[in-house]
Residue frames as a rotation matrix with the C-alpha (Angstrom) as fourth column:
MET 1
-0.734 -0.130 0.666 39.63
-0.598 0.588 -0.544 2.99
-0.321 -0.798 -0.510 -83.93
THR 2
-0.622 0.561 -0.547 37.68
-0.017 0.688 0.725 -0.19
0.783 0.460 -0.419 -84.67
ASN 3
-0.593 0.470 0.654 34.50
-0.801 -0.429 -0.418 0.07
0.084 -0.771 0.631 -82.69
ILE 4
0.280 0.624 -0.730 33.46
-0.449 0.757 0.475 -3.58
0.849 0.195 0.492 -82.52
CYS 5
0.484 -0.046 0.874 33.21
-0.861 0.153 0.485 -5.23
-0.156 -0.987 0.035 -79.11
PRO 6
-0.452 -0.784 -0.425 35.85
-0.832 0.543 -0.116 -7.96
0.322 0.301 -0.898 -78.86
MET 7
-0.820 0.162 0.548 33.47
-0.226 0.790 -0.570 -10.30
-0.525 -0.592 -0.612 -77.00
CYS 8
-0.002 0.940 0.340 30.03
0.229 0.332 -0.915 -10.01
-0.973 0.076 -0.216 -78.60
LYS 9
-0.683 -0.429 0.591 31.24
0.648 0.015 0.761 -8.59
-0.336 0.903 0.268 -81.95
LYS 10
0.436 0.853 0.288 28.58
0.900 -0.421 -0.115 -5.85
0.024 0.309 -0.951 -81.97
GLU 11
-0.225 -0.485 0.845 29.29
0.499 -0.802 -0.327 -2.23
0.837 0.349 0.422 -82.84
GLY 12
0.000 0.151 -0.989 29.70
0.979 -0.202 -0.031 0.08
-0.205 -0.968 -0.147 -79.87
ASP 13
0.909 0.272 0.315 29.43
0.312 -0.947 -0.083 3.82
0.276 0.173 -0.945 -79.30
LEU 14
-0.131 -0.969 0.208 32.48
0.515 -0.246 -0.821 6.04
0.847 -0.001 0.532 -78.95
VAL 15
0.905 0.301 -0.301 33.21
0.403 -0.376 0.835 7.39
0.139 -0.876 -0.461 -75.48
GLN 16
0.443 -0.763 0.470 35.89
-0.351 -0.631 -0.692 9.89
0.825 0.142 -0.547 -74.52
ARG 17
-0.328 -0.724 -0.607 38.66
0.372 0.492 -0.787 9.07
0.868 -0.484 0.108 -72.08
ILE 18
-0.742 0.034 0.669 37.29
-0.520 -0.660 -0.543 11.52
0.423 -0.751 0.507 -69.48
THR 19
0.354 0.932 0.082 34.18
-0.843 0.280 0.460 9.35
0.406 -0.232 0.884 -69.13
VAL 20
0.551 -0.208 -0.808 36.10
0.162 0.977 -0.141 6.10
0.818 -0.053 0.572 -68.78
GLU 21
-0.525 -0.851 0.013 38.64
0.220 -0.150 -0.964 7.68
0.822 -0.504 0.266 -66.44
SER 22
-0.481 0.423 0.768 35.86
-0.783 -0.601 -0.159 9.03
0.394 -0.678 0.621 -64.21
LEU 23
0.443 0.881 0.168 34.01
-0.881 0.393 0.263 5.73
0.166 -0.264 0.950 -63.97
VAL 24
0.316 -0.372 -0.873 36.57
0.038 0.924 -0.380 2.91
0.948 0.087 0.306 -63.89
ASN 25
0.919 -0.056 -0.391 37.66
0.394 0.179 0.902 1.76
0.020 -0.982 0.186 -60.46
ASP 26
0.834 -0.535 -0.137 40.62
-0.470 -0.818 0.332 3.80
-0.290 -0.213 -0.933 -59.23
HIS 27
0.116 -0.872 0.475 43.28
-0.135 0.460 0.878 1.12
-0.984 -0.166 -0.064 -59.68
PHE 28
0.278 0.024 0.960 42.53
0.854 0.451 -0.258 0.99
-0.439 0.892 0.104 -63.45
LYS 29
0.924 0.206 -0.321 43.04
0.085 -0.932 -0.352 4.72
-0.372 0.298 -0.879 -64.05
LYS 30
0.199 -0.941 -0.275 46.82
-0.577 -0.339 0.743 4.51
-0.792 0.011 -0.610 -64.37
HIS 31
-0.452 -0.348 0.821 46.43
0.299 0.808 0.508 1.77
-0.840 0.475 -0.261 -67.02
LEU 32
0.674 0.738 0.024 44.29
0.303 -0.247 -0.920 3.79
-0.674 0.627 -0.391 -69.43
LYS 33
-0.350 -0.896 0.275 46.15
0.552 0.040 0.833 4.07
-0.757 0.443 0.480 -72.73
SER 34
-0.489 0.230 0.841 43.73
0.845 -0.113 0.522 5.68
0.215 0.967 -0.139 -75.16
PHE 35
-0.971 0.190 -0.147 41.87
-0.156 -0.964 -0.217 8.94
-0.183 -0.188 0.965 -75.74
GLU 36
-0.104 0.982 -0.155 38.66
-0.993 -0.094 0.075 7.19
0.059 0.162 0.985 -76.82
TYR 37
-0.875 -0.087 0.476 36.98
-0.228 0.942 -0.248 3.89
-0.426 -0.325 -0.844 -76.12
GLY 38
-0.544 0.762 -0.351 34.16
-0.201 0.287 0.936 1.78
0.814 0.580 -0.003 -77.41
LEU 39
-0.594 0.501 0.629 31.09
-0.720 0.017 -0.694 1.37
-0.358 -0.865 0.351 -75.23
CYS 40
-0.935 0.281 -0.216 29.43
0.134 0.845 0.518 -2.02
0.328 0.456 -0.827 -75.69
LYS 41
-0.542 0.811 0.221 25.66
-0.839 -0.537 -0.086 -1.46
0.049 -0.232 0.971 -75.78
ASN 42
-0.185 0.453 -0.872 24.75
-0.218 0.847 0.486 -5.16
0.958 0.280 -0.058 -75.81
PRO 43
0.307 0.381 0.872 22.86
-0.896 -0.194 0.400 -5.84
0.322 -0.904 0.281 -72.55
ASP 44
0.991 0.132 0.016 23.97
-0.131 0.950 0.283 -9.48
0.022 -0.283 0.959 -72.58
CYS 45
0.366 -0.929 -0.050 27.70
0.387 0.201 -0.900 -8.75
0.846 0.310 0.433 -72.92
ASP 46
0.612 -0.175 -0.771 29.89
0.783 -0.001 0.622 -8.33
-0.110 -0.985 0.136 -69.82
ILE 47
-0.503 -0.851 0.152 32.17
0.864 -0.496 0.084 -5.75
0.004 0.173 0.985 -71.44
VAL 48
0.551 0.594 -0.586 31.42
0.557 -0.785 -0.272 -2.07
-0.622 -0.176 -0.763 -70.84
TYR 49
0.708 -0.393 -0.587 34.45
-0.579 -0.798 -0.165 -0.25
-0.403 0.457 -0.793 -72.33
PHE 50
0.483 -0.604 0.635 37.00
0.605 0.754 0.256 -1.51
-0.633 0.261 0.729 -74.81
ASN 51
0.512 -0.402 -0.759 39.75
-0.735 -0.663 -0.144 -0.33
-0.445 0.632 -0.635 -77.13
ASN 52
0.956 -0.055 0.288 40.79
0.171 0.904 -0.392 -2.87
-0.239 0.424 0.874 -79.76
GLU 53
0.633 -0.760 0.144 43.99
-0.118 -0.279 -0.953 -1.04
0.765 0.586 -0.266 -80.69
THR 54
-0.202 -0.723 0.661 45.35
-0.825 -0.238 -0.512 -1.08
0.527 -0.649 -0.548 -77.13
SER 55
-0.347 0.175 -0.921 43.61
0.146 0.980 0.132 -4.36
0.927 -0.089 -0.366 -76.13
GLU 56
-0.950 0.091 0.299 41.97
-0.312 -0.314 -0.897 -2.67
0.012 -0.945 0.327 -73.15
ILE 57
-0.232 0.914 -0.334 38.77
0.182 0.378 0.908 -4.20
0.956 0.150 -0.254 -71.81
TYR 58
-0.929 0.052 0.366 36.75
-0.363 -0.313 -0.877 -3.04
0.069 -0.948 0.310 -68.80
PHE 59
-0.553 0.728 -0.405 33.86
0.520 0.682 0.515 -5.10
0.651 0.075 -0.755 -67.47
GLN 60
0.416 0.796 0.439 30.88
0.006 -0.485 0.874 -4.03
0.909 -0.361 -0.206 -65.34
ARG 61
0.742 -0.163 -0.650 32.82
0.663 0.323 0.676 -5.17
0.100 -0.932 0.348 -62.24
ASP 62
-0.323 -0.946 0.007 35.55
0.946 -0.323 -0.028 -2.66
0.029 -0.003 1.000 -63.20
ILE 63
-0.421 0.294 0.858 33.13
0.224 -0.883 0.412 0.30
0.879 0.365 0.306 -63.26
LYS 64
-0.998 -0.062 0.003 32.06
0.017 -0.327 -0.945 2.36
0.059 -0.943 0.327 -60.22
VAL 65
-0.398 0.917 -0.033 28.40
-0.738 -0.342 -0.582 2.58
-0.545 -0.207 0.812 -61.23
PRO 66
-0.238 0.391 0.889 25.92
0.422 0.866 -0.268 0.07
-0.875 0.311 -0.371 -62.60
VAL 67
-0.960 -0.087 -0.265 25.42
-0.202 -0.437 0.877 0.51
-0.192 0.895 0.402 -66.34
TRP 68
-0.358 0.934 0.016 21.72
-0.695 -0.254 -0.673 1.14
-0.624 -0.252 0.740 -66.94
TYR 69
0.392 0.575 -0.718 21.25
-0.917 0.310 -0.252 -1.10
0.078 0.757 0.649 -69.97
LYS 70
-0.520 -0.664 -0.538 23.34
-0.569 0.739 -0.362 -4.03
0.637 0.117 -0.762 -68.73
ASN 71
-0.049 0.617 -0.785 20.42
0.224 0.773 0.594 -6.05
0.973 -0.147 -0.176 -67.32
GLN 72
-0.956 -0.233 0.179 19.97
-0.089 -0.349 -0.933 -4.03
0.280 -0.908 0.312 -64.15
GLU 73
-0.458 0.821 -0.341 16.92
0.885 0.458 -0.084 -4.69
0.087 -0.340 -0.936 -61.98
ASN 74
0.658 0.609 -0.443 16.36
0.650 -0.756 -0.075 -0.99
-0.381 -0.238 -0.894 -61.20
PRO 75
-0.052 -0.800 0.598 18.43
0.973 -0.175 -0.149 0.94
0.223 0.574 0.788 -63.74
ILE 76
-0.220 -0.133 -0.966 19.60
0.416 -0.909 0.030 4.48
-0.882 -0.395 0.255 -63.17
VAL 77
0.362 0.426 0.829 17.99
0.931 -0.118 -0.346 6.77
-0.049 0.897 -0.440 -65.75
CYS 78
0.719 -0.316 0.619 19.76
-0.096 -0.927 -0.362 9.98
0.689 0.201 -0.697 -64.68
TYR 79
0.217 -0.745 -0.631 23.23
0.808 0.500 -0.311 9.52
0.548 -0.442 0.710 -63.18
CYS 80
-0.576 -0.486 0.658 23.75
0.130 -0.848 -0.513 13.16
0.807 -0.210 0.552 -62.19
ALA 81
-0.220 0.597 0.771 20.66
-0.875 -0.470 0.114 13.15
0.431 -0.650 0.626 -59.95
ASN 82
-0.969 -0.229 0.098 20.73
-0.249 0.890 -0.381 9.39
0.000 -0.394 -0.919 -59.22
VAL 83
-0.056 0.998 -0.006 17.17
-0.900 -0.053 -0.433 8.91
-0.433 -0.019 0.901 -60.50
THR 84
-0.882 -0.228 0.413 16.17
-0.106 0.949 0.297 5.30
-0.459 0.218 -0.861 -61.10
LEU 85
-0.722 0.661 -0.204 13.43
-0.094 0.198 0.976 3.73
0.685 0.724 -0.081 -63.17
LYS 86
-0.301 0.603 -0.739 11.67
0.891 0.454 0.008 2.80
0.340 -0.656 -0.674 -59.93
ASP 87
-0.673 0.018 -0.740 11.75
0.398 -0.833 -0.383 6.47
-0.624 -0.552 0.553 -58.85
VAL 88
-0.895 0.330 -0.300 10.06
-0.442 -0.567 0.695 7.48
0.059 0.755 0.653 -62.12
ILE 89
-0.493 0.737 -0.462 7.42
0.263 0.632 0.729 4.76
0.829 0.237 -0.506 -61.85
ASP 90
-0.443 0.280 -0.852 6.79
0.894 0.062 -0.444 5.70
-0.072 -0.958 -0.277 -58.23
LEU 91
-0.756 0.084 -0.649 6.25
0.060 -0.979 -0.197 9.38
-0.652 -0.188 0.735 -59.07
VAL 92
-0.785 0.434 -0.442 4.16
-0.587 -0.290 0.756 8.78
0.200 0.853 0.483 -62.20
VAL 93
-0.334 0.654 -0.679 2.16
-0.053 0.706 0.706 5.67
0.941 0.272 -0.201 -61.34
GLU 94
-0.343 0.161 -0.925 2.14
0.818 0.536 -0.210 5.09
0.462 -0.829 -0.315 -57.58
LYS 95
-0.507 0.071 -0.859 2.02
0.641 -0.635 -0.431 8.61
-0.576 -0.769 0.276 -56.16
GLN 96
0.191 0.558 0.808 0.66
0.968 -0.243 -0.061 10.27
0.162 0.794 -0.586 -59.32
LYS 97
0.290 -0.209 -0.934 2.66
0.441 -0.837 0.324 13.41
-0.850 -0.505 -0.151 -58.52
VAL 98
-0.593 -0.638 -0.491 3.97
-0.224 -0.456 0.861 13.81
-0.774 0.621 0.128 -62.08
LYS 99
0.488 0.817 0.308 1.90
0.205 0.236 -0.950 14.28
-0.849 0.526 -0.052 -65.22
THR 100
0.972 -0.197 -0.125 4.44
-0.189 -0.346 -0.919 15.80
0.138 0.917 -0.373 -67.62
PHE 101
0.445 -0.887 -0.120 8.08
0.747 0.442 -0.496 15.21
0.493 0.131 0.860 -68.44
GLN 102
-0.146 -0.499 0.854 8.95
-0.050 -0.859 -0.510 18.72
0.988 -0.117 0.101 -67.25
GLU 103
0.621 0.415 0.666 7.31
-0.683 -0.132 0.719 18.02
0.386 -0.900 0.201 -63.88
LEU 104
0.913 -0.345 -0.218 9.45
0.390 0.893 0.223 14.89
0.117 -0.289 0.950 -63.58
VAL 105
0.045 -0.940 0.337 12.60
0.620 -0.239 -0.748 16.90
0.783 0.242 0.572 -64.32
ASP 106
0.002 0.016 1.000 11.62
-0.450 -0.893 0.016 19.62
0.893 -0.450 0.005 -61.84
LEU 107
0.803 0.442 0.400 10.71
-0.543 0.263 0.798 17.21
0.247 -0.858 0.451 -59.04
THR 108
0.885 -0.459 -0.074 13.72
0.463 0.856 0.228 14.88
-0.041 -0.236 0.971 -59.36
GLY 109
0.527 -0.733 -0.430 16.40
-0.407 -0.661 0.630 17.39
-0.746 -0.157 -0.647 -60.32
ALA 110
0.262 -0.400 0.878 17.26
0.685 0.718 0.123 15.24
-0.679 0.570 0.462 -63.32
MET 111
0.219 -0.306 0.926 19.32
0.928 -0.229 -0.295 16.89
0.302 0.924 0.234 -66.09
LYS 112
0.979 0.197 0.042 20.17
0.170 -0.922 0.349 19.86
0.108 -0.334 -0.936 -63.83
SER 113
0.615 -0.780 -0.120 23.83
-0.122 -0.245 0.962 19.38
-0.779 -0.576 -0.245 -62.94
CYS 114
0.925 -0.158 -0.346 25.05
-0.356 -0.039 -0.934 18.40
0.134 0.987 -0.093 -66.44
ARG 115
0.010 -0.932 0.361 27.87
-0.866 0.172 0.469 16.11
-0.500 -0.318 -0.806 -65.31
CYS 116
0.862 0.494 0.117 26.94
-0.368 0.767 -0.525 13.49
-0.349 0.410 0.843 -67.89
LYS 117
0.535 -0.718 -0.444 30.41
-0.524 0.130 -0.842 13.33
0.662 0.684 -0.307 -69.40
THR 118
-0.552 -0.821 0.148 31.81
-0.594 0.262 -0.761 12.10
0.586 -0.508 -0.632 -66.06
GLN 119
-0.478 0.437 0.762 28.78
-0.736 0.276 -0.619 10.47
-0.480 -0.856 0.189 -64.39
ASN 120
0.633 0.774 0.030 26.91
-0.577 0.498 -0.647 8.64
-0.516 0.392 0.761 -67.17
PRO 121
0.030 -0.673 0.739 28.70
0.163 0.732 0.661 5.55
-0.986 0.101 0.132 -68.59
SER 122
0.450 0.171 0.876 27.69
0.871 0.130 -0.473 6.64
-0.195 0.977 -0.091 -72.10
GLY 123
-0.629 -0.712 -0.312 29.20
0.656 -0.701 0.279 10.10
-0.418 -0.030 0.908 -71.56
LYS 124
-0.724 0.457 0.517 25.97
0.255 -0.518 0.816 11.57
0.641 0.723 0.259 -72.96
CYS 125
-0.672 0.587 0.452 22.96
-0.735 -0.600 -0.314 13.40
0.087 -0.543 0.835 -71.58
CYS 126
-0.920 0.320 0.225 20.34
0.199 0.877 -0.437 11.17
-0.337 -0.358 -0.871 -70.03
LYS 127
-0.506 0.792 -0.342 17.37
-0.722 -0.606 -0.335 13.00
-0.472 0.077 0.878 -71.59
GLU 128
-0.264 0.407 -0.874 16.51
-0.773 0.452 0.445 10.23
0.576 0.793 0.195 -74.05
VAL 129
-0.700 -0.051 -0.712 16.71
0.259 0.912 -0.320 7.50
0.665 -0.408 -0.625 -71.39
LEU 130
-0.901 0.383 -0.205 14.75
0.069 -0.338 -0.938 9.61
-0.428 -0.860 0.278 -68.91
GLU 131
-0.380 0.779 -0.499 12.06
-0.914 -0.400 0.072 10.25
-0.143 0.483 0.864 -71.54
ASP 132
-0.388 0.187 -0.902 11.88
-0.352 0.875 0.333 6.53
0.851 0.447 -0.274 -72.27
ALA 133
-0.879 0.033 -0.475 11.45
0.429 0.490 -0.759 5.82
0.208 -0.871 -0.445 -68.53
PHE 134
-0.733 0.642 -0.226 8.73
-0.392 -0.670 -0.631 8.48
-0.556 -0.374 0.742 -68.28
ASN 135
-0.246 0.643 -0.725 6.87
-0.931 0.052 0.361 7.08
0.270 0.764 0.586 -71.30
TYR 136
-0.614 -0.016 -0.789 7.21
0.049 0.997 -0.058 3.56
0.788 -0.074 -0.611 -69.91
ALA 137
-0.927 0.273 -0.257 5.69
0.259 -0.027 -0.965 4.72
-0.270 -0.962 -0.045 -66.60
LEU 138
-0.480 0.779 -0.403 2.84
-0.789 -0.584 -0.190 6.38
-0.384 0.227 0.895 -68.50
SER 139
-0.348 0.322 -0.881 2.20
-0.620 0.626 0.474 3.14
0.703 0.710 -0.019 -70.37
LEU 140
-0.887 0.016 -0.462 1.80
0.324 0.735 -0.596 1.37
0.330 -0.678 -0.656 -67.02
ILE 141
-0.694 0.693 -0.194 -1.04
-0.287 -0.513 -0.809 3.75
-0.660 -0.506 0.555 -66.15
ASP 142
-0.274 0.579 -0.768 -2.70
-0.959 -0.102 0.265 2.98
0.075 0.809 0.583 -69.49
THR 143
-0.526 0.025 -0.850 -2.53
-0.212 0.964 0.159 -0.76
0.824 0.264 -0.502 -68.85
GLU 144
-0.975 0.155 -0.161 -4.05
0.196 0.248 -0.949 -0.42
-0.107 -0.956 -0.272 -65.37
ILE 145
-0.555 0.801 -0.224 -7.25
-0.738 -0.599 -0.312 1.11
-0.384 -0.008 0.923 -66.73
């Protein structure tokens, strides 16, 4: 499969059908034709999933959840536990309840249910994104001093 987004022409990640099928709005499910799709990672592109061989394109409006990197105001950083960037900042910076990444995981329940393949638009574990959010929150503390 060619993995280049048909709109922005940037390379995308591969995503399995189970992810797309779980996250597209119900009326699109019967139209899915492929076993794998491209995931456009360009935050400025409206396309989320695509398959160039079958000419399928699914936009953010066609997906049940907001895609964290598609210019969201308060992106979800763990889909399984519905943890947002604001939640992480609140726990680390505002309430100062969390000092370590493990404390964040324990307190929020992030990465516990392991439904990433069907809940996260990338079909992958959120650990890297959650770590980035945690480190970003820590950097906010450093800038306040």
